[in-house]
DRENDO-1510 file (C-alpha; in Angstrom, 1 decimal, always signed):
<recs>
REC; n; res; u; v; w
REC; 1; UNK; -17.2; -20.5; +3.4 .
REC; 2; UNK; -14.5; -18.5; +5.9 .
REC; 3; UNK; -14.5; -16.2; +8.4 .
REC; 4; UNK; -14.0; -12.5; +6.8 .
REC; 5; UNK; -14.3; -10.9; +10.3 .
REC; 6; UNK; -11.4; -8.4; +11.6 .
REC; 7; UNK; -10.4; -7.0; +14.7 .
REC; 8; UNK; -8.0; -3.8; +14.7 .
REC; 9; UNK; -7.1; -2.7; +17.8 .
REC; 10; UNK; -10.6; -3.5; +19.2 .
REC; 11; UNK; -12.4; -2.0; +16.0 .
REC; 12; UNK; -14.4; -4.9; +14.5 .
REC; 13; UNK; -15.7; -5.2; +11.3 .
REC; 14; UNK; -17.3; -8.0; +9.2 .
REC; 15; UNK; -14.8; -8.3; +6.7 .
REC; 16; UNK; -11.3; -6.6; +6.5 .
REC; 17; UNK; -12.5; -4.3; +3.4 .
REC; 18; UNK; -12.9; -0.9; +4.9 .
REC; 19; UNK; -13.0; +2.8; +2.3 .
REC; 20; UNK; -10.8; +4.9; +3.0 .
REC; 21; UNK; -10.9; +8.6; +3.7 .
REC; 22; UNK; -11.6; +10.2; +1.0 .
REC; 23; UNK; -13.7; +11.4; -1.5 .
REC; 24; UNK; -16.0; +8.5; -1.4 .
REC; 25; UNK; -16.6; +9.1; +2.1 .
REC; 26; UNK; -17.0; +12.8; +2.5 .
REC; 27; UNK; -21.1; +12.1; +3.0 .
REC; 28; UNK; -23.4; +9.7; +5.3 .
REC; 29; UNK; -25.0; +9.4; +1.6 .
REC; 30; UNK; -22.2; +8.2; +0.2 .
REC; 31; UNK; -21.1; +5.6; +3.1 .
REC; 32; UNK; -24.3; +3.8; +3.7 .
REC; 33; UNK; -24.7; +3.0; +0.2 .
REC; 34; UNK; -21.0; +1.8; +0.7 .
REC; 35; UNK; -22.5; -0.3; +3.6 .
REC; 36; UNK; -25.6; -1.1; +1.5 .
REC; 37; UNK; -23.5; -2.9; -0.9 .
REC; 38; UNK; -21.4; -4.9; +1.8 .
REC; 39; UNK; -18.4; -2.5; +2.8 .
REC; 40; UNK; -17.0; -3.8; +6.1 .
REC; 41; UNK; -16.0; -0.3; +7.2 .
REC; 42; UNK; -15.1; +3.0; +6.4 .
REC; 43; UNK; -13.1; +6.2; +7.2 .
REC; 44; UNK; -15.0; +9.1; +7.2 .
REC; 45; UNK; -13.4; +11.8; +4.7 .
REC; 46; UNK; -10.6; +13.9; +6.8 .
REC; 47; UNK; -12.5; +16.7; +9.3 .
REC; 48; UNK; -11.1; +20.0; +10.8 .
REC; 49; UNK; -11.2; +23.5; +10.6 .
REC; 50; UNK; -13.1; +24.5; +7.7 .
REC; 51; UNK; -11.3; +25.0; +4.1 .
REC; 52; UNK; -11.9; +25.9; +0.5 .
REC; 53; UNK; -11.2; +23.3; -2.4 .
REC; 54; UNK; -10.3; +24.5; -6.2 .
REC; 55; UNK; -12.0; +23.9; -8.8 .
REC; 56; UNK; -10.1; +21.1; -11.2 .
REC; 57; UNK; -8.9; +18.3; -8.6 .
REC; 58; UNK; -8.1; +15.2; -10.4 .
REC; 59; UNK; -5.6; +14.1; -12.7 .
REC; 60; UNK; -5.2; +10.0; -13.6 .
REC; 61; UNK; -2.3; +8.0; -15.8 .
REC; 62; UNK; -3.5; +6.0; -18.0 .
REC; 63; UNK; -0.7; +3.1; -19.3 .
REC; 64; UNK; -0.8; +0.5; -22.1 .
REC; 65; UNK; -4.7; +1.2; -22.6 .
REC; 66; UNK; -5.2; +0.6; -18.7 .
REC; 67; UNK; -7.3; +3.6; -17.3 .
REC; 68; UNK; -6.4; +5.1; -14.4 .
REC; 69; UNK; -3.2; +2.9; -13.5 .
REC; 70; UNK; -2.2; +6.2; -11.5 .
REC; 71; UNK; -4.3; +8.8; -9.7 .
REC; 72; UNK; -3.7; +12.6; -8.3 .
REC; 73; UNK; -5.7; +14.4; -6.3 .
REC; 74; UNK; -5.6; +18.1; -4.9 .
REC; 75; UNK; -8.5; +17.8; -3.2 .
REC; 76; UNK; -8.2; +19.0; +0.7 .
REC; 77; UNK; -10.3; +17.6; +3.8 .
REC; 78; UNK; -13.8; +18.2; +4.0 .
REC; 79; UNK; -15.1; +21.4; +3.0 .
REC; 80; UNK; -18.4; +20.5; +4.8 .
REC; 81; UNK; -19.3; +21.8; +8.5 .
REC; 82; UNK; -18.6; +19.7; +11.3 .
REC; 83; UNK; -21.9; +20.0; +12.7 .
REC; 84; UNK; -22.8; +18.5; +9.1 .
REC; 85; UNK; -20.5; +15.5; +9.3 .
REC; 86; UNK; -21.2; +15.1; +12.7 .
REC; 87; UNK; -24.9; +14.5; +12.3 .
REC; 88; UNK; -24.1; +12.4; +9.1 .
REC; 89; UNK; -21.7; +10.3; +11.2 .
REC; 90; UNK; -24.3; +9.6; +13.7 .
REC; 91; UNK; -27.0; +8.7; +11.5 .
REC; 92; UNK; -24.7; +6.1; +10.0 .
REC; 93; UNK; -23.4; +4.3; +12.6 .
REC; 94; UNK; -27.2; +4.2; +14.2 .
REC; 95; UNK; -28.3; +2.7; +11.0 .
REC; 96; UNK; -25.6; +0.1; +10.2 .
REC; 97; UNK; -23.7; -0.6; +14.1 .
REC; 98; UNK; -22.1; -3.2; +12.8 .
REC; 99; UNK; -19.5; -1.8; +10.6 .
REC; 100; UNK; -16.4; -0.3; +11.3 .
REC; 101; UNK; -17.1; +3.6; +11.2 .
REC; 102; UNK; -14.0; +5.6; +11.8 .
REC; 103; UNK; -13.6; +9.5; +12.2 .
REC; 104; UNK; -10.4; +10.8; +10.3 .
REC; 105; UNK; -9.1; +14.2; +12.1 .
REC; 106; UNK; -6.7; +16.7; +11.2 .
REC; 107; UNK; -5.9; +20.1; +13.0 .
REC; 108; UNK; -3.4; +22.3; +14.2 .
REC; 109; UNK; -0.3; +21.0; +16.4 .
REC; 110; UNK; -1.9; +22.0; +19.6 .
REC; 111; UNK; -2.7; +20.4; +22.5 .
REC; 112; UNK; -6.3; +22.4; +22.6 .
REC; 113; UNK; -7.5; +21.7; +19.2 .
REC; 114; UNK; -7.0; +17.9; +19.4 .
REC; 115; UNK; -9.1; +18.0; +22.6 .
REC; 116; UNK; -11.5; +19.6; +21.4 .
REC; 117; UNK; -12.3; +17.9; +18.0 .
REC; 118; UNK; -11.2; +14.3; +19.5 .
REC; 119; UNK; -14.3; +14.8; +22.3 .
REC; 120; UNK; -16.7; +16.6; +19.5 .
REC; 121; UNK; -16.3; +13.7; +17.6 .
REC; 122; UNK; -16.2; +10.5; +20.0 .
REC; 123; UNK; -20.0; +11.9; +21.1 .
REC; 124; UNK; -21.2; +11.0; +17.8 .
REC; 125; UNK; -20.5; +7.2; +18.1 .
REC; 126; UNK; -17.4; +6.5; +15.8 .
REC; 127; UNK; -15.4; +3.3; +16.7 .
REC; 128; UNK; -12.1; +4.9; +16.4 .
REC; 129; UNK; -10.1; +7.7; +15.3 .
REC; 130; UNK; -7.7; +8.5; +12.4 .
REC; 131; UNK; -5.3; +11.1; +12.5 .
REC; 132; UNK; -4.7; +12.0; +9.4 .
REC; 133; UNK; -0.4; +12.9; +9.5 .
REC; 134; UNK; -0.3; +12.1; +5.9 .
REC; 135; UNK; -1.8; +14.8; +3.6 .
REC; 136; UNK; +1.0; +16.2; +1.3 .
REC; 137; UNK; -0.8; +19.0; -0.1 .
REC; 138; UNK; -2.5; +22.0; +0.7 .
REC; 139; UNK; -2.6; +21.2; +4.3 .
REC; 140; UNK; +1.0; +20.6; +4.6 .
REC; 141; UNK; +1.4; +24.4; +3.6 .
REC; 142; UNK; -0.4; +25.3; +6.8 .
REC; 143; UNK; +1.4; +22.8; +9.8 .
REC; 144; UNK; -0.8; +19.7; +9.5 .
REC; 145; UNK; -0.6; +16.7; +7.4 .
REC; 146; UNK; +2.5; +15.2; +6.1 .
REC; 147; UNK; +4.3; +18.8; +7.5 .
REC; 148; UNK; +3.4; +17.0; +11.0 .
REC; 149; UNK; +3.8; +13.4; +9.8 .
REC; 150; UNK; +7.8; +13.8; +8.4 .
REC; 151; UNK; +8.5; +14.8; +12.1 .
REC; 152; UNK; +9.1; +12.0; +14.3 .
REC; 153; UNK; +8.6; +14.1; +17.4 .
REC; 154; UNK; +5.5; +15.9; +16.4 .
REC; 155; UNK; +3.6; +12.7; +15.5 .
REC; 156; UNK; +5.0; +11.1; +18.8 .
REC; 157; UNK; +3.7; +14.7; +20.7 .
REC; 158; UNK; +0.2; +15.0; +19.1 .
REC; 159; UNK; -0.3; +11.1; +19.3 .
REC; 160; UNK; +0.1; +11.2; +23.1 .
REC; 161; UNK; -2.3; +14.9; +23.0 .
REC; 162; UNK; -5.7; +12.5; +21.9 .
REC; 163; UNK; -5.0; +9.6; +23.6 .
REC; 164; UNK; -5.1; +11.6; +27.1 .
REC; 165; UNK; -8.6; +12.1; +26.0 .
REC; 166; UNK; -9.9; +9.8; +23.3 .
REC; 167; UNK; -12.2; +7.0; +24.7 .
REC; 168; UNK; -11.8; +4.8; +21.6 .
REC; 169; UNK; -8.8; +3.6; +19.7 .
REC; 170; UNK; -6.7; +5.7; +17.9 .
REC; 171; UNK; -4.9; +5.2; +14.5 .
REC; 172; UNK; -2.1; +7.0; +13.1 .
REC; 173; UNK; -2.1; +7.3; +9.6 .
REC; 174; UNK; +1.8; +7.8; +8.2 .
REC; 175; UNK; +3.1; +9.8; +5.3 .
REC; 176; UNK; +4.9; +8.2; +2.3 .
REC; 177; UNK; +6.8; +11.2; +1.8 .
REC; 178; UNK; +9.5; +10.3; +3.7 .
REC; 179; UNK; +13.3; +8.2; +4.0 .
REC; 180; UNK; +12.1; +5.7; +6.6 .
REC; 181; UNK; +8.2; +5.4; +7.4 .
REC; 182; UNK; +9.5; +3.0; +10.4 .
REC; 183; UNK; +10.8; +6.1; +12.0 .
REC; 184; UNK; +7.6; +8.2; +12.3 .
REC; 185; UNK; +5.4; +4.5; +13.0 .
REC; 186; UNK; +7.6; +3.7; +15.7 .
REC; 187; UNK; +6.8; +7.7; +16.8 .
REC; 188; UNK; +3.2; +7.1; +16.6 .
REC; 189; UNK; +3.9; +4.0; +18.7 .
REC; 190; UNK; +5.6; +6.0; +21.1 .
REC; 191; UNK; +2.6; +8.8; +21.5 .
REC; 192; UNK; +0.3; +5.4; +22.0 .
REC; 193; UNK; -1.4; +5.1; +19.2 .
REC; 194; UNK; -3.7; +1.9; +19.3 .
REC; 195; UNK; -2.9; +0.8; +15.3 .
REC; 196; UNK; -0.9; +2.7; +12.2 .
REC; 197; UNK; -2.3; +3.0; +8.6 .
REC; 198; UNK; -0.3; +3.3; +5.6 .
REC; 199; UNK; +0.1; +4.6; +3.2 .
REC; 200; UNK; -1.0; +8.1; +2.6 .
REC; 201; UNK; -0.4; +9.5; -1.2 .
REC; 202; UNK; +2.8; +10.4; -2.6 .
REC; 203; UNK; +3.8; +13.9; -3.6 .
REC; 204; UNK; +3.5; +14.0; -7.5 .
REC; 205; UNK; +2.8; +16.2; -10.8 .
REC; 206; UNK; +1.3; +13.8; -13.1 .
REC; 207; UNK; +1.8; +15.8; -16.3 .
REC; 208; UNK; +2.3; +18.7; -18.8 .
REC; 209; UNK; -0.2; +19.6; -21.2 .
REC; 210; UNK; +2.0; +19.4; -24.4 .
REC; 211; UNK; -0.2; +22.0; -26.6 .
REC; 212; UNK; -1.0; +24.6; -23.8 .
REC; 213; UNK; +2.4; +23.9; -21.8 .
REC; 214; UNK; +0.2; +23.8; -18.0 .
REC; 215; UNK; +0.1; +21.0; -15.4 .
REC; 216; UNK; -2.3; +18.6; -15.2 .
REC; 217; UNK; -4.5; +19.3; -13.5 .
REC; 218; UNK; -4.2; +23.2; -13.6 .
REC; 219; UNK; -6.5; +25.4; -11.8 .
REC; 220; UNK; -6.2; +28.8; -13.8 .
REC; 221; UNK; -3.2; +28.0; -15.7 .
REC; 222; UNK; -1.6; +27.2; -12.3 .
REC; 223; UNK; -0.2; +23.4; -11.0 .
REC; 224; UNK; +0.4; +22.2; -7.5 .
REC; 225; UNK; +1.9; +18.7; -6.4 .
REC; 226; UNK; -0.4; +16.5; -5.5 .
REC; 227; UNK; -1.1; +13.2; -3.6 .
REC; 228; UNK; -0.7; +9.9; -6.2 .
REC; 229; UNK; -2.2; +6.6; -5.6 .
REC; 230; UNK; -4.2; +4.0; -7.1 .
REC; 231; UNK; -2.6; +0.6; -8.3 .
REC; 232; UNK; +1.0; +2.1; -9.8 .
REC; 233; UNK; +1.9; +2.9; -5.2 .
REC; 234; UNK; +1.3; -0.9; -4.5 .
REC; 235; UNK; +4.7; -1.9; -4.2 .
REC; 236; UNK; +5.9; +1.3; -2.5 .
REC; 237; UNK; +2.7; +0.6; -0.3 .
REC; 238; UNK; +3.2; -2.8; +0.6 .
REC; 239; UNK; +6.9; -2.4; +1.3 .
REC; 240; UNK; +6.0; +0.0; +4.1 .
REC; 241; UNK; +3.6; -2.4; +5.3 .
REC; 242; UNK; +6.3; -5.0; +5.5 .
REC; 243; UNK; +8.7; -2.9; +6.9 .
REC; 244; UNK; +6.7; -1.5; +9.8 .
REC; 245; UNK; +5.6; -5.2; +10.2 .
REC; 246; UNK; +9.1; -6.9; +10.9 .
REC; 247; UNK; +10.3; -3.8; +13.4 .
REC; 248; UNK; +10.5; -5.3; +16.7 .
REC; 249; UNK; +9.6; -2.1; +18.2 .
REC; 250; UNK; +6.3; -1.5; +15.8 .
REC; 251; UNK; +3.9; -4.0; +17.3 .
REC; 252; UNK; +0.7; -2.7; +16.9 .
REC; 253; UNK; -2.0; -3.7; +14.2 .
REC; 254; UNK; -1.6; -1.9; +10.7 .
REC; 255; UNK; -4.3; -0.9; +8.4 .
REC; 256; UNK; -2.9; -1.2; +4.8 .
REC; 257; UNK; -3.7; +0.6; +1.6 .
REC; 258; UNK; -2.2; +2.2; -1.3 .
REC; 259; UNK; -2.9; +0.4; -4.9 .
REC; 260; UNK; -5.6; -2.3; -3.4 .
REC; 261; UNK; -8.1; -2.7; -6.1 .
REC; 262; UNK; -9.0; -6.3; -5.6 .
REC; 263; UNK; -9.0; -9.5; -3.0 .
REC; 264; UNK; -5.5; -10.4; -4.0 .
REC; 265; UNK; -3.6; -7.0; -3.3 .
REC; 266; UNK; -5.8; -7.4; +0.0 .
REC; 267; UNK; -4.7; -10.5; +0.8 .
REC; 268; UNK; -0.9; -9.5; -0.2 .
REC; 269; UNK; -1.1; -6.6; +2.2 .
REC; 270; UNK; -2.5; -9.0; +5.3 .
REC; 271; UNK; +0.2; -11.4; +4.5 .
REC; 272; UNK; +2.8; -8.9; +5.1 .
REC; 273; UNK; +1.4; -7.4; +8.2 .
REC; 274; UNK; -1.7; -5.5; +7.9 .
REC; 275; UNK; -5.2; -6.6; +9.7 .
REC; 276; UNK; -7.3; -5.1; +7.0 .
REC; 277; UNK; -7.4; -2.8; +4.3 .
REC; 278; UNK; -8.4; +0.6; +3.0 .
REC; 279; UNK; -9.4; +1.2; -0.6 .
REC; 280; UNK; -10.0; +4.5; -2.6 .
REC; 281; UNK; -9.1; +4.9; -5.9 .
REC; 282; UNK; -10.7; +1.5; -7.4 .
REC; 283; UNK; -14.2; +2.7; -5.9 .
REC; 284; UNK; -13.6; +6.4; -7.8 .
REC; 285; UNK; -12.8; +4.2; -10.8 .
REC; 286; UNK; -15.6; +1.6; -10.6 .
REC; 287; UNK; -17.9; +2.4; -7.9 .
REC; 288; UNK; -18.8; +0.7; -4.5 .
REC; 289; UNK; -19.9; -2.8; -6.0 .
REC; 290; UNK; -16.6; -3.6; -6.3 .
REC; 291; UNK; -17.0; -5.1; -3.0 .
REC; 292; UNK; -18.9; -8.1; -3.9 .
REC; 293; UNK; -16.2; -9.7; -6.1 .
REC; 294; UNK; -13.9; -8.6; -3.5 .
REC; 295; UNK; -15.4; -10.6; -1.0 .
REC; 296; UNK; -16.6; -13.1; -3.4 .
REC; 297; UNK; -13.0; -13.6; -4.4 .
REC; 298; UNK; -11.3; -13.7; -0.8 .
REC; 299; UNK; -13.6; -16.0; +0.0 .
REC; 300; UNK; -12.9; -18.8; -2.5 .
REC; 301; UNK; -9.0; -17.9; -2.1 .
REC; 302; UNK; -9.8; -19.0; +1.8 .
REC; 303; UNK; -11.7; -22.2; +0.9 .
REC; 304; UNK; -9.1; -23.5; -1.5 .
REC; 305; UNK; -6.1; -22.6; +0.9 .
REC; 306; UNK; -8.0; -24.5; +3.7 .
REC; 307; UNK; -8.5; -21.2; +6.0 .
REC; 308; UNK; -10.5; -20.9; +8.6 .
REC; 309; UNK; -10.4; -17.4; +9.0 .
REC; 310; UNK; -9.0; -14.5; +7.3 .
REC; 311; UNK; -7.3; -13.3; +10.6 .
REC; 312; UNK; -5.2; -16.6; +10.1 .
REC; 313; UNK; -3.3; -14.8; +6.8 .
REC; 314; UNK; -2.1; -11.8; +8.8 .
REC; 315; UNK; +1.8; -11.7; +9.1 .
REC; 316; UNK; +2.1; -14.9; +7.6 .
REC; 317; UNK; +4.4; -13.6; +5.0 .
REC; 318; UNK; +6.6; -10.9; +7.5 .
REC; 319; UNK; +9.2; -13.7; +8.1 .
REC; 320; UNK; +10.2; -14.0; +4.5 .
REC; 321; UNK; +11.1; -10.7; +4.0 .
REC; 322; UNK; +14.2; -9.2; +5.2 .
REC; 323; UNK; +17.5; -7.3; +4.3 .
REC; 324; UNK; +19.2; -8.3; +1.0 .
REC; 325; UNK; +22.5; -9.0; +3.3 .
REC; 326; UNK; +20.4; -12.1; +4.3 .
REC; 327; UNK; +19.8; -13.7; +1.0 .
REC; 328; UNK; +21.6; -16.5; -0.4 .
REC; 329; UNK; +24.1; -16.2; -3.1 .
REC; 330; UNK; +24.2; -19.4; -3.5 .
REC; 331; UNK; +20.9; -20.0; -4.8 .
REC; 332; UNK; +20.7; -19.8; -8.3 .
REC; 333; UNK; +17.2; -20.1; -11.1 .
REC; 334; UNK; +17.9; -19.7; -14.8 .
REC; 335; UNK; +15.4; -19.3; -17.8 .
REC; 336; UNK; +14.1; -22.2; -19.7 .
REC; 337; UNK; +12.6; -21.6; -22.8 .
REC; 338; UNK; +9.3; -24.3; -23.8 .
REC; 339; UNK; +9.4; -24.0; -27.5 .
REC; 340; UNK; +6.2; -25.9; -27.6 .
REC; 341; UNK; +4.7; -22.8; -26.5 .
REC; 342; UNK; +6.9; -19.7; -27.6 .
REC; 343; UNK; +5.8; -17.8; -30.4 .
REC; 344; UNK; +9.1; -16.8; -31.4 .
REC; 345; UNK; +8.3; -13.4; -30.7 .
REC; 346; UNK; +11.6; -12.4; -29.8 .
REC; 347; UNK; +11.0; -10.4; -27.0 .
REC; 348; UNK; +13.1; -12.5; -24.6 .
REC; 349; UNK; +15.9; -12.3; -27.3 .
REC; 350; UNK; +15.8; -8.4; -27.6 .
REC; 351; UNK; +15.6; -7.9; -23.4 .
REC; 352; UNK; +18.4; -10.0; -22.9 .
REC; 353; UNK; +20.9; -8.8; -25.6 .
REC; 354; UNK; +20.1; -5.2; -25.1 .
REC; 355; UNK; +19.3; -5.0; -21.8 .
REC; 356; UNK; +20.6; -8.4; -19.4 .
REC; 357; UNK; +23.0; -10.9; -20.1 .
REC; 358; UNK; +23.1; -11.9; -23.3 .
REC; 359; UNK; +22.3; -15.6; -22.3 .
REC; 360; UNK; +19.8; -16.4; -25.1 .
REC; 361; UNK; +20.6; -17.9; -28.7 .
REC; 362; UNK; +18.6; -18.1; -31.8 .
REC; 363; UNK; +18.9; -21.6; -33.2 .
REC; 364; UNK; +17.6; -23.6; -36.5 .
REC; 365; UNK; +16.4; -27.0; -36.1 .
REC; 366; UNK; +16.9; -30.0; -38.3 .
REC; 367; UNK; +13.7; -28.7; -40.2 .
REC; 368; UNK; +14.6; -25.7; -40.1 .
REC; 369; UNK; +12.7; -24.0; -37.8 .
REC; 370; UNK; +14.2; -21.1; -35.6 .
REC; 371; UNK; +13.9; -21.4; -31.7 .
REC; 372; UNK; +15.2; -19.6; -28.9 .
REC; 373; UNK; +17.3; -21.5; -26.1 .
REC; 374; UNK; +19.0; -20.4; -22.9 .
REC; 375; UNK; +22.5; -20.7; -22.1 .
REC; 376; UNK; +21.9; -21.9; -18.5 .
REC; 377; UNK; +25.2; -21.8; -17.5 .
REC; 378; UNK; +24.9; -17.9; -18.6 .
REC; 379; UNK; +21.7; -17.4; -17.2 .
REC; 380; UNK; +22.0; -15.0; -13.9 .
REC; 381; UNK; +18.3; -15.6; -13.1 .
REC; 382; UNK; +17.4; -11.7; -13.8 .
REC; 383; UNK; +13.9; -12.6; -14.5 .
REC; 384; UNK; +13.9; -10.0; -17.7 .
REC; 385; UNK; +12.9; -12.4; -20.0 .
REC; 386; UNK; +9.9; -14.4; -18.5 .
REC; 387; UNK; +8.9; -10.4; -17.4 .
REC; 388; UNK; +8.5; -9.4; -21.1 .
REC; 389; UNK; +7.1; -12.5; -22.5 .
REC; 390; UNK; +3.8; -11.9; -23.6 .
REC; 391; UNK; +2.7; -15.7; -23.5 .
REC; 392; UNK; +2.1; -17.6; -20.2 .
REC; 393; UNK; +4.1; -20.6; -19.5 .
REC; 394; UNK; +6.4; -20.3; -22.6 .
REC; 395; UNK; +9.6; -19.7; -20.0 .
REC; 396; UNK; +9.8; -20.6; -16.5 .
REC; 397; UNK; +12.4; -20.2; -14.0 .
REC; 398; UNK; +13.8; -23.3; -12.5 .
REC; 399; UNK; +15.8; -23.5; -9.7 .
REC; 400; UNK; +19.4; -25.0; -10.4 .
REC; 401; UNK; +21.2; -27.2; -7.9 .
REC; 402; UNK; +23.6; -25.4; -6.4 .
REC; 403; UNK; +27.2; -27.2; -5.5 .
REC; 404; UNK; +28.0; -25.0; -2.5 .
REC; 405; UNK; +25.8; -24.8; +0.7 .
REC; 406; UNK; +23.8; -21.7; +1.3 .
REC; 407; UNK; +25.7; -18.8; +2.3 .
REC; 408; UNK; +24.4; -14.8; +2.7 .
REC; 409; UNK; +26.4; -11.3; +2.1 .
REC; 410; UNK; +26.4; -11.2; +5.8 .
REC; 411; UNK; +27.6; -14.7; +6.7 .
REC; 412; UNK; +30.5; -14.2; +3.8 .
REC; 413; UNK; +31.5; -11.1; +5.5 .
REC; 414; UNK; +31.5; -12.9; +8.8 .
REC; 415; UNK; +33.7; -15.5; +7.5 .
REC; 416; UNK; +36.1; -12.9; +5.8 .
REC; 417; UNK; +36.3; -11.1; +9.2 .
REC; 418; UNK; +36.9; -14.1; +11.3 .
REC; 419; UNK; +39.8; -15.3; +9.0 .
REC; 420; UNK; +41.3; -11.9; +8.9 .
REC; 421; UNK; +41.7; -11.8; +12.5 .
REC; 422; UNK; +43.5; -15.2; +12.0 .
REC; 423; UNK; +45.8; -13.1; +10.0 .
REC; 424; UNK; +44.9; -15.4; +7.0 .
REC; 425; UNK; +45.3; -13.7; +3.7 .
REC; 426; UNK; +42.1; -13.8; +2.3 .
REC; 427; UNK; +41.1; -12.9; -1.8 .
</recs>
C-alpha cells in the first residue's frame, strides 16, 4: 500500500483529496461527514462580510447522456454568520486533528480588513488560509473575487497584507478568467504566497430556455453570468496548472482543481505539478462516498507503477510540456485500421473525408467484403479517426520512422537565420 499523505507548503493531510471551498464545505456537519468518509482535507466555504444569496442558483450541462458534464452556479460566499462558521471550524479541527482544514477568505481589498479576518480565523486553529481571488460572479461586482484576481498588482498587495499577520501557510486561489494565469501566479509569489491553487470557476451562461426565453438559471426572469466547473473544464485547468508548474519564477506548491472526478484526474494533475487536488462538482453530483473509489484507485495505480509515495508523482510530466515551437517537426504517426476489430461503421471515413485529410479508402477484398484502409503516406497523424471510432483497438496510431533527424520550428528558424547571415539563399 503506497503512502498517500501529502505536505502542501507545510499543510499535511493523509491523502491528496481535499474538498474545494464550495457548497459541500458550507458547514461543520458537512465537513465532518466528509472526513468520516475519508477525505484528506477541506477548504471551508469562503468567509467574509455578510451577503444575501438569490434563489435558483445552479444549472448543469448534460451531454450525450452524461449528467452534469458541466456545472454552473451563481451562489456567493457563505451566508452564515462568521461567528457560527468559526465555532464549527474549531469543533471540526478538534474532532479531526489529522485532516487539513483550510479557511477560504474574501474581503474588500483593504489592509485592515485582511488583518482583522486573518487573526479571527487563525484563532480557531485552521491549518492554512486560502485567499479567494477567483470567484467570478456577485462578489466581483463589489471589487472582490476575480475583480482583484485579474489585477496582478492587487493580488501581490493583498497577499502581502495577509502575510504581514498570518501565522499559517497562505494559499492564493487564482481566477482562470484572465489571458495569462502565470502573471497573477507570479504576483502571488511576489506577495509572499506559500502556495497557489487553481482554477476557480469560469465565466459562463449555461443556456436559454427555448420556450420561455429565460436564461438558465434565472431569478424571476433575470439571469447573470455564473461560474462554470465540472468535468468539462479539466483540460483548461490542467493547462493552467502545467503553465504555472513549468514557470521558472513560480516556485511554490500548487493545489489543483477543475474537473477532478476520480483518481485518474488527480494523478494527471499531480503529474503536471500539483501537490494535491480539490474536488467540488463530483461531490455535488455523487456525494462524499466517492472518496472510497478515489483512494482505492490511486493506491492501485501507485502499486502497479511500483511507486512508494504519491508525492513521487508530483511534477514528473512537467518537463514533457513545452511550447509548440519546441515540438519535433519530423516526428510522424499515422493511423492504421485493424480490420479484424473494425465494424465498418464508416465513422472514421466520414470524419477524414469531410473534416480532415481524405486519406482513408473504402475497398473490397477478393470475397466481396468491404474494408477500410489508410493511405499512410498521405496521413498527417491528426488522430481524428481514432477519436471518433466507437470501438477500442480498431484504430492504432503508429509511429512512422523518419528519414530526417529531429528538428523543431525554433531550431529550423535559427538555422535559417544562421544561413541568411552567411548570405546563403534559403527558400
